[in-house]
PyMOL Python script that loads the backbone (N, CA, C, O; Angstrom):
from pymol import cmd

cmd.read_pdbstr("""\
ATOM      1  N   MET A   1      30.540  23.111  11.646  1.00  0.00           N
ATOM      2  CA  MET A   1      30.961  22.168  10.540  1.00  0.00           C
ATOM      3  C   MET A   1      30.741  20.989  10.990  1.00  0.00           C
ATOM      4  O   MET A   1      31.008  20.470  12.074  1.00  0.00           O
ATOM      5  N   ASN A   2      30.018  20.449   9.677  1.00  0.00           N
ATOM      6  CA  ASN A   2      29.747  18.842   9.776  1.00  0.00           C
ATOM      7  C   ASN A   2      30.647  17.985   9.109  1.00  0.00           C
ATOM      8  O   ASN A   2      31.014  18.163   7.948  1.00  0.00           O
ATOM      9  N   GLU A   3      31.042  16.962   9.912  1.00  0.00           N
ATOM     10  CA  GLU A   3      31.995  16.058   9.466  1.00  0.00           C
ATOM     11  C   GLU A   3      31.441  14.624   9.646  1.00  0.00           C
ATOM     12  O   GLU A   3      30.918  14.307  10.714  1.00  0.00           O
ATOM     13  N   ARG A   4      31.546  13.762   8.626  1.00  0.00           N
ATOM     14  CA  ARG A   4      31.425  12.367   8.490  1.00  0.00           C
ATOM     15  C   ARG A   4      32.145  11.592   9.489  1.00  0.00           C
ATOM     16  O   ARG A   4      33.372  11.694   9.493  1.00  0.00           O
ATOM     17  N   THR A   5      31.589  10.850  10.318  1.00  0.00           N
ATOM     18  CA  THR A   5      32.176  10.137  11.020  1.00  0.00           C
ATOM     19  C   THR A   5      31.675   8.726  11.061  1.00  0.00           C
ATOM     20  O   THR A   5      30.468   8.572  10.878  1.00  0.00           O
ATOM     21  N   GLU A   6      32.495   7.574  11.293  1.00  0.00           N
ATOM     22  CA  GLU A   6      32.459   6.239  11.044  1.00  0.00           C
ATOM     23  C   GLU A   6      31.240   5.602  12.230  1.00  0.00           C
ATOM     24  O   GLU A   6      31.449   5.782  13.430  1.00  0.00           O
ATOM     25  N   PRO A   7      30.445   5.133  11.932  1.00  0.00           N
ATOM     26  CA  PRO A   7      29.530   4.625  13.170  1.00  0.00           C
ATOM     27  C   PRO A   7      30.509   3.853  14.080  1.00  0.00           C
ATOM     28  O   PRO A   7      31.575   3.343  13.734  1.00  0.00           O
ATOM     29  N   ASP A   8      29.942   3.863  15.328  1.00  0.00           N
ATOM     30  CA  ASP A   8      30.640   2.864  16.176  1.00  0.00           C
ATOM     31  C   ASP A   8      30.431   1.391  16.002  1.00  0.00           C
ATOM     32  O   ASP A   8      29.419   0.948  15.460  1.00  0.00           O
ATOM     33  N   LYS A   9      31.328   0.689  16.433  1.00  0.00           N
ATOM     34  CA  LYS A   9      30.996  -0.922  16.188  1.00  0.00           C
ATOM     35  C   LYS A   9      29.732  -1.582  16.919  1.00  0.00           C
ATOM     36  O   LYS A   9      29.410  -2.743  16.667  1.00  0.00           O
ATOM     37  N   SER A  10      29.163  -0.940  17.662  1.00  0.00           N
ATOM     38  CA  SER A  10      27.849  -1.437  18.181  1.00  0.00           C
ATOM     39  C   SER A  10      26.658  -1.468  17.458  1.00  0.00           C
ATOM     40  O   SER A  10      25.583  -1.908  17.866  1.00  0.00           O
ATOM     41  N   SER A  11      26.940  -0.887  16.154  1.00  0.00           N
ATOM     42  CA  SER A  11      25.592  -0.584  15.221  1.00  0.00           C
ATOM     43  C   SER A  11      24.133   0.186  15.620  1.00  0.00           C
ATOM     44  O   SER A  11      23.034   0.161  15.067  1.00  0.00           O
ATOM     45  N   ARG A  12      24.605   0.853  16.785  1.00  0.00           N
ATOM     46  CA  ARG A  12      23.216   1.484  17.269  1.00  0.00           C
ATOM     47  C   ARG A  12      23.323   2.892  16.856  1.00  0.00           C
ATOM     48  O   ARG A  12      24.294   3.635  17.002  1.00  0.00           O
ATOM     49  N   VAL A  13      22.235   3.138  16.342  1.00  0.00           N
ATOM     50  CA  VAL A  13      21.698   4.333  15.392  1.00  0.00           C
ATOM     51  C   VAL A  13      20.752   5.285  16.467  1.00  0.00           C
ATOM     52  O   VAL A  13      19.744   4.799  16.979  1.00  0.00           O
ATOM     53  N   SER A  14      21.209   6.754  16.763  1.00  0.00           N
ATOM     54  CA  SER A  14      20.331   7.363  17.715  1.00  0.00           C
ATOM     55  C   SER A  14      18.963   7.818  16.909  1.00  0.00           C
ATOM     56  O   SER A  14      18.945   7.886  15.680  1.00  0.00           O
ATOM     57  N   ARG A  15      18.070   8.056  17.555  1.00  0.00           N
ATOM     58  CA  ARG A  15      16.673   8.468  17.134  1.00  0.00           C
ATOM     59  C   ARG A  15      16.926   9.825  16.185  1.00  0.00           C
ATOM     60  O   ARG A  15      16.543  10.009  15.030  1.00  0.00           O
ATOM     61  N   ARG A  16      17.679  10.693  17.033  1.00  0.00           N
ATOM     62  CA  ARG A  16      17.991  11.933  16.346  1.00  0.00           C
ATOM     63  C   ARG A  16      18.683  11.825  15.279  1.00  0.00           C
ATOM     64  O   ARG A  16      18.258  12.510  14.349  1.00  0.00           O
ATOM     65  N   SER A  17      19.750  11.110  15.037  1.00  0.00           N
ATOM     66  CA  SER A  17      20.301  10.912  13.663  1.00  0.00           C
ATOM     67  C   SER A  17      19.416  10.580  12.551  1.00  0.00           C
ATOM     68  O   SER A  17      19.460  11.117  11.444  1.00  0.00           O
ATOM     69  N   ILE A  18      18.387   9.405  13.015  1.00  0.00           N
ATOM     70  CA  ILE A  18      17.537   9.106  12.122  1.00  0.00           C
ATOM     71  C   ILE A  18      16.700  10.160  11.675  1.00  0.00           C
ATOM     72  O   ILE A  18      16.521  10.320  10.467  1.00  0.00           O
ATOM     73  N   LEU A  19      16.062  11.041  12.688  1.00  0.00           N
ATOM     74  CA  LEU A  19      15.232  12.101  12.496  1.00  0.00           C
ATOM     75  C   LEU A  19      15.795  12.979  11.329  1.00  0.00           C
ATOM     76  O   LEU A  19      15.178  13.219  10.292  1.00  0.00           O
ATOM     77  N   GLY A  20      17.082  13.437  11.646  1.00  0.00           N
ATOM     78  CA  GLY A  20      17.843  14.320  10.724  1.00  0.00           C
ATOM     79  C   GLY A  20      18.101  13.868   9.475  1.00  0.00           C
ATOM     80  O   GLY A  20      18.067  14.650   8.524  1.00  0.00           O
ATOM     81  N   MET A  21      18.423  12.408   9.298  1.00  0.00           N
ATOM     82  CA  MET A  21      18.538  12.031   8.010  1.00  0.00           C
ATOM     83  C   MET A  21      17.306  12.064   7.230  1.00  0.00           C
ATOM     84  O   MET A  21      17.314  12.256   6.014  1.00  0.00           O
ATOM     85  N   VAL A  22      16.089  11.852   8.021  1.00  0.00           N
ATOM     86  CA  VAL A  22      14.589  11.898   7.182  1.00  0.00           C
ATOM     87  C   VAL A  22      14.405  13.341   6.918  1.00  0.00           C
ATOM     88  O   VAL A  22      13.900  13.628   5.833  1.00  0.00           O
ATOM     89  N   ALA A  23      14.717  14.264   7.697  1.00  0.00           N
ATOM     90  CA  ALA A  23      14.299  15.497   7.529  1.00  0.00           C
ATOM     91  C   ALA A  23      15.226  16.203   6.419  1.00  0.00           C
ATOM     92  O   ALA A  23      14.824  17.283   5.986  1.00  0.00           O
ATOM     93  N   GLY A  24      16.255  15.759   5.996  1.00  0.00           N
ATOM     94  CA  GLY A  24      17.021  16.428   5.267  1.00  0.00           C
ATOM     95  C   GLY A  24      16.643  15.925   3.897  1.00  0.00           C
ATOM     96  O   GLY A  24      17.626  16.009   3.160  1.00  0.00           O
ATOM     97  N   GLY A  25      15.784  15.525   3.393  1.00  0.00           N
ATOM     98  CA  GLY A  25      15.346  15.127   1.989  1.00  0.00           C
ATOM     99  C   GLY A  25      14.396  13.987   1.876  1.00  0.00           C
ATOM    100  O   GLY A  25      14.001  13.436   2.904  1.00  0.00           O
ATOM    101  N   VAL A  26      14.003  13.597   0.708  1.00  0.00           N
ATOM    102  CA  VAL A  26      12.740  12.863   0.273  1.00  0.00           C
ATOM    103  C   VAL A  26      13.494  11.201   0.780  1.00  0.00           C
ATOM    104  O   VAL A  26      14.572  10.660   0.534  1.00  0.00           O
ATOM    105  N   VAL A  27      12.432  10.863   1.481  1.00  0.00           N
ATOM    106  CA  VAL A  27      12.642   9.425   1.813  1.00  0.00           C
ATOM    107  C   VAL A  27      12.234   8.322   0.722  1.00  0.00           C
ATOM    108  O   VAL A  27      11.114   8.253   0.216  1.00  0.00           O
ATOM    109  N   MET A  28      13.285   7.488   0.441  1.00  0.00           N
ATOM    110  CA  MET A  28      12.864   6.533  -0.620  1.00  0.00           C
ATOM    111  C   MET A  28      12.804   5.324  -0.204  1.00  0.00           C
ATOM    112  O   MET A  28      13.726   4.827   0.443  1.00  0.00           O
ATOM    113  N   GLY A  29      11.505   4.554  -0.573  1.00  0.00           N
ATOM    114  CA  GLY A  29      11.683   3.038  -0.306  1.00  0.00           C
ATOM    115  C   GLY A  29      12.585   2.330  -1.072  1.00  0.00           C
ATOM    116  O   GLY A  29      13.314   2.705  -1.990  1.00  0.00           O
ATOM    117  N   SER A  30      12.396   1.044  -0.462  1.00  0.00           N
ATOM    118  CA  SER A  30      13.447   0.221  -1.017  1.00  0.00           C
ATOM    119  C   SER A  30      13.364  -0.455  -2.454  1.00  0.00           C
ATOM    120  O   SER A  30      14.070  -1.374  -2.868  1.00  0.00           O
ATOM    121  N   THR A  31      12.225   0.282  -3.196  1.00  0.00           N
ATOM    122  CA  THR A  31      12.281   0.036  -4.571  1.00  0.00           C
ATOM    123  C   THR A  31      12.689   1.169  -5.525  1.00  0.00           C
ATOM    124  O   THR A  31      12.735   1.153  -6.755  1.00  0.00           O
ATOM    125  N   GLY A  32      13.002   2.261  -4.570  1.00  0.00           N
ATOM    126  CA  GLY A  32      13.748   3.383  -5.194  1.00  0.00           C
ATOM    127  C   GLY A  32      12.653   4.469  -5.314  1.00  0.00           C
ATOM    128  O   GLY A  32      12.962   5.623  -5.612  1.00  0.00           O
ATOM    129  N   ALA A  33      11.380   4.102  -5.082  1.00  0.00           N
ATOM    130  CA  ALA A  33      10.263   5.062  -5.174  1.00  0.00           C
ATOM    131  C   ALA A  33       9.996   6.011  -4.069  1.00  0.00           C
ATOM    132  O   ALA A  33      10.193   5.491  -2.970  1.00  0.00           O
ATOM    133  N   ALA A  34       9.608   7.242  -4.027  1.00  0.00           N
ATOM    134  CA  ALA A  34       9.632   8.152  -2.916  1.00  0.00           C
ATOM    135  C   ALA A  34       8.407   7.733  -2.186  1.00  0.00           C
ATOM    136  O   ALA A  34       7.403   7.569  -2.879  1.00  0.00           O
ATOM    137  N   LEU A  35       8.311   7.521  -0.836  1.00  0.00           N
ATOM    138  CA  LEU A  35       7.238   7.374   0.119  1.00  0.00           C
ATOM    139  C   LEU A  35       6.674   8.374   0.298  1.00  0.00           C
ATOM    140  O   LEU A  35       7.323   9.418   0.365  1.00  0.00           O
ATOM    141  N   THR A  36       5.343   8.375   0.427  1.00  0.00           N
ATOM    142  CA  THR A  36       4.590   9.201   1.025  1.00  0.00           C
ATOM    143  C   THR A  36       3.435   8.780   1.845  1.00  0.00           C
ATOM    144  O   THR A  36       2.792   7.848   1.361  1.00  0.00           O
ATOM    145  N   ALA A  37       3.105   9.158   2.749  1.00  0.00           N
ATOM    146  CA  ALA A  37       2.023   8.866   3.829  1.00  0.00           C
ATOM    147  C   ALA A  37       0.439   9.236   3.311  1.00  0.00           C
ATOM    148  O   ALA A  37       0.187  10.366   2.894  1.00  0.00           O
ATOM    149  N   SER A  38      -0.322   8.458   3.361  1.00  0.00           N
ATOM    150  CA  SER A  38      -1.585   8.849   3.240  1.00  0.00           C
ATOM    151  C   SER A  38      -2.242   9.550   4.444  1.00  0.00           C
ATOM    152  O   SER A  38      -1.774   9.362   5.567  1.00  0.00           O
ATOM    153  N   THR A  39      -3.217  10.284   4.271  1.00  0.00           N
ATOM    154  CA  THR A  39      -3.838  11.157   5.447  1.00  0.00           C
ATOM    155  C   THR A  39      -4.130   9.695   6.475  1.00  0.00           C
ATOM    156  O   THR A  39      -3.759   9.816   7.643  1.00  0.00           O
ATOM    157  N   ALA A  40      -4.570   8.773   6.201  1.00  0.00           N
ATOM    158  CA  ALA A  40      -5.150   7.725   6.792  1.00  0.00           C
ATOM    159  C   ALA A  40      -3.795   6.741   7.686  1.00  0.00           C
ATOM    160  O   ALA A  40      -3.852   6.487   8.889  1.00  0.00           O
ATOM    161  N   SER A  41      -2.823   6.376   6.898  1.00  0.00           N
ATOM    162  CA  SER A  41      -1.602   6.287   7.368  1.00  0.00           C
ATOM    163  C   SER A  41      -0.891   6.830   8.167  1.00  0.00           C
ATOM    164  O   SER A  41      -0.127   6.182   8.882  1.00  0.00           O
ATOM    165  N   ALA A  42      -0.997   8.198   8.218  1.00  0.00           N
ATOM    166  CA  ALA A  42      -0.048   9.209   8.789  1.00  0.00           C
ATOM    167  C   ALA A  42      -0.446   9.117  10.396  1.00  0.00           C
ATOM    168  O   ALA A  42       0.364   9.384  11.283  1.00  0.00           O
ATOM    169  N   HIS A  43      -1.802   8.703  10.637  1.00  0.00           N
ATOM    170  CA  HIS A  43      -2.528   8.818  11.971  1.00  0.00           C
ATOM    171  C   HIS A  43      -2.373   7.342  12.506  1.00  0.00           C
ATOM    172  O   HIS A  43      -1.955   6.360  11.891  1.00  0.00           O
ATOM    173  N   GLY A  44      -2.741   7.419  13.581  1.00  0.00           N
ATOM    174  CA  GLY A  44      -2.936   5.789  14.250  1.00  0.00           C
ATOM    175  C   GLY A  44      -2.254   5.626  15.739  1.00  0.00           C
ATOM    176  O   GLY A  44      -1.602   6.599  16.117  1.00  0.00           O
ATOM    177  N   ASP A  45      -2.315   4.807  16.378  1.00  0.00           N
ATOM    178  CA  ASP A  45      -1.786   4.392  17.718  1.00  0.00           C
ATOM    179  C   ASP A  45      -0.400   4.456  17.546  1.00  0.00           C
ATOM    180  O   ASP A  45       0.139   3.838  16.627  1.00  0.00           O
ATOM    181  N   ILE A  46       0.374   5.295  18.517  1.00  0.00           N
ATOM    182  CA  ILE A  46       1.510   5.255  18.799  1.00  0.00           C
ATOM    183  C   ILE A  46       2.114   3.899  19.251  1.00  0.00           C
ATOM    184  O   ILE A  46       1.399   3.207  19.976  1.00  0.00           O
ATOM    185  N   VAL A  47       3.265   3.464  18.932  1.00  0.00           N
ATOM    186  CA  VAL A  47       3.698   2.194  19.547  1.00  0.00           C
ATOM    187  C   VAL A  47       5.177   2.474  19.902  1.00  0.00           C
ATOM    188  O   VAL A  47       5.781   3.424  19.403  1.00  0.00           O
ATOM    189  N   GLU A  48       5.678   1.710  20.684  1.00  0.00           N
ATOM    190  CA  GLU A  48       7.256   1.869  21.491  1.00  0.00           C
ATOM    191  C   GLU A  48       7.923   0.956  20.381  1.00  0.00           C
ATOM    192  O   GLU A  48       7.385  -0.034  19.885  1.00  0.00           O
ATOM    193  N   TYR A  49       8.828   1.307  20.158  1.00  0.00           N
ATOM    194  CA  TYR A  49       9.763   0.526  19.559  1.00  0.00           C
ATOM    195  C   TYR A  49      11.359   0.581  19.939  1.00  0.00           C
ATOM    196  O   TYR A  49      11.686   1.765  20.013  1.00  0.00           O
ATOM    197  N   ASP A  50      12.230  -0.109  20.148  1.00  0.00           N
ATOM    198  CA  ASP A  50      13.387  -0.421  20.725  1.00  0.00           C
ATOM    199  C   ASP A  50      14.427  -0.337  19.417  1.00  0.00           C
ATOM    200  O   ASP A  50      15.609  -0.224  19.738  1.00  0.00           O
ATOM    201  N   ALA A  51      14.164  -0.374  18.105  1.00  0.00           N
ATOM    202  CA  ALA A  51      15.067  -0.615  17.051  1.00  0.00           C
ATOM    203  C   ALA A  51      14.224   0.004  15.817  1.00  0.00           C
ATOM    204  O   ALA A  51      13.020   0.260  15.784  1.00  0.00           O
ATOM    205  N   ILE A  52      15.368   0.196  14.641  1.00  0.00           N
ATOM    206  CA  ILE A  52      14.668   0.523  13.445  1.00  0.00           C
ATOM    207  C   ILE A  52      15.591  -0.080  12.447  1.00  0.00           C
ATOM    208  O   ILE A  52      16.720   0.379  12.274  1.00  0.00           O
ATOM    209  N   TRP A  53      15.187  -0.971  11.871  1.00  0.00           N
ATOM    210  CA  TRP A  53      15.549  -2.120  10.938  1.00  0.00           C
ATOM    211  C   TRP A  53      16.772  -2.834  11.480  1.00  0.00           C
ATOM    212  O   TRP A  53      17.918  -2.995  11.062  1.00  0.00           O
ATOM    213  N   ASN A  54      15.961  -3.281  12.802  1.00  0.00           N
ATOM    214  CA  ASN A  54      16.967  -4.104  13.612  1.00  0.00           C
ATOM    215  C   ASN A  54      18.416  -3.359  14.005  1.00  0.00           C
ATOM    216  O   ASN A  54      19.399  -3.989  14.392  1.00  0.00           O
ATOM    217  N   GLN A  55      18.375  -1.989  13.848  1.00  0.00           N
ATOM    218  CA  GLN A  55      19.181  -1.186  14.596  1.00  0.00           C
ATOM    219  C   GLN A  55      18.968  -0.538  15.878  1.00  0.00           C
ATOM    220  O   GLN A  55      18.214   0.431  15.965  1.00  0.00           O
ATOM    221  N   ARG A  56      19.496  -0.943  16.730  1.00  0.00           N
ATOM    222  CA  ARG A  56      18.812  -0.523  18.330  1.00  0.00           C
ATOM    223  C   ARG A  56      18.912   1.205  18.354  1.00  0.00           C
ATOM    224  O   ARG A  56      19.880   1.797  17.876  1.00  0.00           O
ATOM    225  N   THR A  57      18.140   1.665  18.777  1.00  0.00           N
ATOM    226  CA  THR A  57      18.131   3.032  19.156  1.00  0.00           C
ATOM    227  C   THR A  57      18.700   3.267  20.557  1.00  0.00           C
ATOM    228  O   THR A  57      18.560   2.490  21.501  1.00  0.00           O
ATOM    229  N   VAL A  58      19.394   4.493  20.581  1.00  0.00           N
ATOM    230  CA  VAL A  58      20.122   5.185  21.947  1.00  0.00           C
ATOM    231  C   VAL A  58      19.508   6.441  22.191  1.00  0.00           C
ATOM    232  O   VAL A  58      19.067   7.159  21.293  1.00  0.00           O
ATOM    233  N   TYR A  59      19.479   6.708  23.389  1.00  0.00           N
ATOM    234  CA  TYR A  59      19.322   8.067  23.806  1.00  0.00           C
ATOM    235  C   TYR A  59      20.618   8.758  23.606  1.00  0.00           C
ATOM    236  O   TYR A  59      21.653   8.510  24.225  1.00  0.00           O
ATOM    237  N   GLU A  60      20.474   9.565  22.770  1.00  0.00           N
ATOM    238  CA  GLU A  60      21.791  10.599  22.450  1.00  0.00           C
ATOM    239  C   GLU A  60      22.468  11.284  23.587  1.00  0.00           C
ATOM    240  O   GLU A  60      23.691  11.404  23.658  1.00  0.00           O
ATOM    241  N   GLY A  61      21.511  11.788  24.591  1.00  0.00           N
ATOM    242  CA  GLY A  61      22.086  12.468  25.926  1.00  0.00           C
ATOM    243  C   GLY A  61      23.048  11.464  26.536  1.00  0.00           C
ATOM    244  O   GLY A  61      24.193  11.901  26.651  1.00  0.00           O
ATOM    245  N   THR A  62      22.841  10.177  26.969  1.00  0.00           N
ATOM    246  CA  THR A  62      23.431   9.503  27.707  1.00  0.00           C
ATOM    247  C   THR A  62      24.394   8.250  26.583  1.00  0.00           C
ATOM    248  O   THR A  62      25.538   7.852  26.804  1.00  0.00           O
ATOM    249  N   GLY A  63      23.711   7.946  25.678  1.00  0.00           N
ATOM    250  CA  GLY A  63      24.410   6.823  24.923  1.00  0.00           C
ATOM    251  C   GLY A  63      23.903   5.570  25.476  1.00  0.00           C
ATOM    252  O   GLY A  63      24.501   4.521  25.235  1.00  0.00           O
ATOM    253  N   ASN A  64      22.799   5.594  26.234  1.00  0.00           N
ATOM    254  CA  ASN A  64      21.971   3.973  26.636  1.00  0.00           C
ATOM    255  C   ASN A  64      21.237   3.999  25.573  1.00  0.00           C
ATOM    256  O   ASN A  64      20.898   4.957  24.878  1.00  0.00           O
ATOM    257  N   LEU A  65      20.892   2.328  25.440  1.00  0.00           N
ATOM    258  CA  LEU A  65      19.999   1.885  24.598  1.00  0.00           C
ATOM    259  C   LEU A  65      18.753   2.559  25.149  1.00  0.00           C
ATOM    260  O   LEU A  65      18.679   2.954  26.312  1.00  0.00           O
ATOM    261  N   ALA A  66      17.736   2.675  24.214  1.00  0.00           N
ATOM    262  CA  ALA A  66      16.330   3.378  24.808  1.00  0.00           C
ATOM    263  C   ALA A  66      15.274   2.962  23.626  1.00  0.00           C
ATOM    264  O   ALA A  66      15.666   2.779  22.474  1.00  0.00           O
ATOM    265  N   SER A  67      13.923   2.831  24.004  1.00  0.00           N
ATOM    266  CA  SER A  67      12.769   2.712  23.160  1.00  0.00           C
ATOM    267  C   SER A  67      12.374   4.004  23.130  1.00  0.00           C
ATOM    268  O   SER A  67      12.480   4.832  24.034  1.00  0.00           O
ATOM    269  N   PHE A  68      11.796   4.176  21.778  1.00  0.00           N
ATOM    270  CA  PHE A  68      11.085   5.426  21.706  1.00  0.00           C
ATOM    271  C   PHE A  68       9.710   5.113  20.888  1.00  0.00           C
ATOM    272  O   PHE A  68       9.549   4.085  20.230  1.00  0.00           O
ATOM    273  N   ASP A  69       8.815   6.071  21.015  1.00  0.00           N
ATOM    274  CA  ASP A  69       7.397   5.974  20.681  1.00  0.00           C
ATOM    275  C   ASP A  69       7.258   6.637  19.169  1.00  0.00           C
ATOM    276  O   ASP A  69       7.628   7.787  18.934  1.00  0.00           O
ATOM    277  N   TYR A  70       6.734   5.847  18.276  1.00  0.00           N
ATOM    278  CA  TYR A  70       6.494   6.199  16.713  1.00  0.00           C
ATOM    279  C   TYR A  70       4.936   6.226  16.319  1.00  0.00           C
ATOM    280  O   TYR A  70       4.132   5.469  16.862  1.00  0.00           O
ATOM    281  N   ARG A  71       4.638   6.994  15.507  1.00  0.00           N
ATOM    282  CA  ARG A  71       3.372   6.198  14.673  1.00  0.00           C
ATOM    283  C   ARG A  71       4.030   5.205  13.771  1.00  0.00           C
ATOM    284  O   ARG A  71       5.177   5.401  13.368  1.00  0.00           O
ATOM    285  N   PRO A  72       3.221   3.961  13.382  1.00  0.00           N
ATOM    286  CA  PRO A  72       3.850   2.924  12.774  1.00  0.00           C
ATOM    287  C   PRO A  72       4.406   3.324  11.523  1.00  0.00           C
ATOM    288  O   PRO A  72       5.507   2.966  11.105  1.00  0.00           O
ATOM    289  N   SER A  73       3.330   4.338  10.741  1.00  0.00           N
ATOM    290  CA  SER A  73       3.703   4.862   9.450  1.00  0.00           C
ATOM    291  C   SER A  73       5.110   5.448   9.416  1.00  0.00           C
ATOM    292  O   SER A  73       5.911   5.118   8.541  1.00  0.00           O
ATOM    293  N   PHE A  74       5.401   6.322  10.381  1.00  0.00           N
ATOM    294  CA  PHE A  74       6.772   6.998  10.621  1.00  0.00           C
ATOM    295  C   PHE A  74       7.708   5.948  10.644  1.00  0.00           C
ATOM    296  O   PHE A  74       8.658   6.040   9.867  1.00  0.00           O
ATOM    297  N   HIS A  75       7.612   4.798  11.510  1.00  0.00           N
ATOM    298  CA  HIS A  75       8.591   4.029  11.689  1.00  0.00           C
ATOM    299  C   HIS A  75       9.186   3.329  10.580  1.00  0.00           C
ATOM    300  O   HIS A  75      10.367   3.075  10.347  1.00  0.00           O
ATOM    301  N   ASP A  76       7.938   3.021   9.825  1.00  0.00           N
ATOM    302  CA  ASP A  76       8.085   2.241   8.606  1.00  0.00           C
ATOM    303  C   ASP A  76       8.959   2.750   7.475  1.00  0.00           C
ATOM    304  O   ASP A  76       9.639   2.093   6.687  1.00  0.00           O
ATOM    305  N   ARG A  77       8.744   4.464   7.591  1.00  0.00           N
ATOM    306  CA  ARG A  77       9.586   5.267   6.577  1.00  0.00           C
ATOM    307  C   ARG A  77      11.088   5.147   6.999  1.00  0.00           C
ATOM    308  O   ARG A  77      12.006   4.862   6.229  1.00  0.00           O
ATOM    309  N   CYS A  78      11.173   5.342   8.009  1.00  0.00           N
ATOM    310  CA  CYS A  78      12.723   5.328   8.819  1.00  0.00           C
ATOM    311  C   CYS A  78      13.223   3.871   8.500  1.00  0.00           C
ATOM    312  O   CYS A  78      14.406   3.712   8.199  1.00  0.00           O
ATOM    313  N   ARG A  79      12.493   2.966   8.548  1.00  0.00           N
ATOM    314  CA  ARG A  79      13.164   1.459   8.371  1.00  0.00           C
ATOM    315  C   ARG A  79      13.379   1.367   6.925  1.00  0.00           C
ATOM    316  O   ARG A  79      14.391   0.814   6.493  1.00  0.00           O
ATOM    317  N   ASP A  80      12.336   1.962   6.010  1.00  0.00           N
ATOM    318  CA  ASP A  80      12.801   1.711   4.566  1.00  0.00           C
ATOM    319  C   ASP A  80      13.692   2.510   4.116  1.00  0.00           C
ATOM    320  O   ASP A  80      14.343   2.190   3.121  1.00  0.00           O
ATOM    321  N   TRP A  81      13.916   3.842   4.833  1.00  0.00           N
ATOM    322  CA  TRP A  81      15.115   4.594   4.159  1.00  0.00           C
ATOM    323  C   TRP A  81      16.349   4.028   4.659  1.00  0.00           C
ATOM    324  O   TRP A  81      17.319   4.079   3.903  1.00  0.00           O
ATOM    325  N   LEU A  82      16.506   3.410   5.988  1.00  0.00           N
ATOM    326  CA  LEU A  82      17.801   2.902   6.493  1.00  0.00           C
ATOM    327  C   LEU A  82      18.071   1.620   5.491  1.00  0.00           C
ATOM    328  O   LEU A  82      19.187   1.460   4.998  1.00  0.00           O
ATOM    329  N   GLN A  83      17.138   0.847   5.259  1.00  0.00           N
ATOM    330  CA  GLN A  83      17.470  -0.358   4.186  1.00  0.00           C
ATOM    331  C   GLN A  83      17.813   0.185   2.858  1.00  0.00           C
ATOM    332  O   GLN A  83      18.545  -0.547   2.192  1.00  0.00           O
ATOM    333  N   PHE A  84      17.456   1.292   2.323  1.00  0.00           N
ATOM    334  CA  PHE A  84      17.773   1.916   1.200  1.00  0.00           C
ATOM    335  C   PHE A  84      19.014   2.239   0.942  1.00  0.00           C
ATOM    336  O   PHE A  84      19.660   1.843  -0.029  1.00  0.00           O
ATOM    337  N   TRP A  85      19.554   3.285   2.176  1.00  0.00           N
ATOM    338  CA  TRP A  85      20.844   3.584   2.341  1.00  0.00           C
ATOM    339  C   TRP A  85      21.681   2.548   2.558  1.00  0.00           C
ATOM    340  O   TRP A  85      22.815   2.690   2.099  1.00  0.00           O
ATOM    341  N   ALA A  86      21.445   1.578   3.111  1.00  0.00           N
ATOM    342  CA  ALA A  86      22.380   0.521   3.179  1.00  0.00           C
ATOM    343  C   ALA A  86      22.611  -0.343   1.919  1.00  0.00           C
ATOM    344  O   ALA A  86      23.639  -0.970   1.666  1.00  0.00           O
ATOM    345  N   ASN A  87      21.568  -0.280   1.222  1.00  0.00           N
ATOM    346  CA  ASN A  87      21.480  -0.969  -0.347  1.00  0.00           C
ATOM    347  C   ASN A  87      22.271  -0.459  -1.129  1.00  0.00           C
ATOM    348  O   ASN A  87      22.907  -1.142  -1.931  1.00  0.00           O
ATOM    349  N   ASN A  88      22.398   1.045  -1.029  1.00  0.00           N
ATOM    350  CA  ASN A  88      22.848   1.925  -2.107  1.00  0.00           C
ATOM    351  C   ASN A  88      24.224   2.569  -1.633  1.00  0.00           C
ATOM    352  O   ASN A  88      24.194   3.742  -1.261  1.00  0.00           O
ATOM    353  N   PRO A  89      25.158   2.030  -1.625  1.00  0.00           N
ATOM    354  CA  PRO A  89      26.428   2.484  -0.814  1.00  0.00           C
ATOM    355  C   PRO A  89      26.897   3.652  -1.719  1.00  0.00           C
ATOM    356  O   PRO A  89      26.662   3.646  -2.928  1.00  0.00           O
ATOM    357  N   GLY A  90      27.504   4.561  -1.159  1.00  0.00           N
ATOM    358  CA  GLY A  90      27.779   5.724  -1.785  1.00  0.00           C
ATOM    359  C   GLY A  90      28.986   6.679  -1.078  1.00  0.00           C
ATOM    360  O   GLY A  90      29.016   7.901  -1.220  1.00  0.00           O
ATOM    361  N   GLY A  91      30.119   5.799  -0.181  1.00  0.00           N
ATOM    362  CA  GLY A  91      30.940   6.347   0.464  1.00  0.00           C
ATOM    363  C   GLY A  91      30.519   6.555   2.095  1.00  0.00           C
ATOM    364  O   GLY A  91      30.935   7.452   2.829  1.00  0.00           O
ATOM    365  N   HIS A  92      29.749   5.669   2.386  1.00  0.00           N
ATOM    366  CA  HIS A  92      29.399   5.261   3.494  1.00  0.00           C
ATOM    367  C   HIS A  92      29.643   3.947   4.147  1.00  0.00           C
ATOM    368  O   HIS A  92      29.863   2.953   3.456  1.00  0.00           O
ATOM    369  N   VAL A  93      29.613   3.890   5.581  1.00  0.00           N
ATOM    370  CA  VAL A  93      29.555   2.242   6.161  1.00  0.00           C
ATOM    371  C   VAL A  93      28.088   1.973   6.166  1.00  0.00           C
ATOM    372  O   VAL A  93      27.323   2.753   6.733  1.00  0.00           O
ATOM    373  N   PRO A  94      27.637   0.830   5.517  1.00  0.00           N
ATOM    374  CA  PRO A  94      26.324   0.393   5.592  1.00  0.00           C
ATOM    375  C   PRO A  94      26.027  -0.142   7.047  1.00  0.00           C
ATOM    376  O   PRO A  94      26.817  -0.767   7.755  1.00  0.00           O
ATOM    377  N   ALA A  95      24.545   0.280   7.399  1.00  0.00           N
ATOM    378  CA  ALA A  95      24.241  -0.483   8.632  1.00  0.00           C
ATOM    379  C   ALA A  95      24.201  -2.030   8.683  1.00  0.00           C
ATOM    380  O   ALA A  95      23.743  -2.650   7.723  1.00  0.00           O
ATOM    381  N   THR A  96      24.637  -2.624   9.705  1.00  0.00           N
ATOM    382  CA  THR A  96      24.782  -4.011   9.846  1.00  0.00           C
ATOM    383  C   THR A  96      23.847  -4.713  10.862  1.00  0.00           C
ATOM    384  O   THR A  96      23.924  -5.929  11.033  1.00  0.00           O
TER     385      THR A  96
END
""", "prot")
cmd.dss("prot")
cmd.show_as("cartoon", "prot")
cmd.util.cbc("prot")
cmd.orient("prot")
């Protein structure tokens, strides 16, 4: 049973949570348009990030702050989704 819970006060978002949200539906950009990655932008060098849209990422197993490697196009899609989610409230607490 999935229950919605309030995010903790530290505003940290786990990578697994973001991946689950992205996998659950179409990722929408800040303009409301569906985002799609071209073949060229889906590839590229993997970069280490410690946050997505200024939200620090944590390793879910320990709860410790952690950095993760993403392709920039995927990282940008996650960032745009979080921004869209925060700007379109619908019964959730927006990321701060």
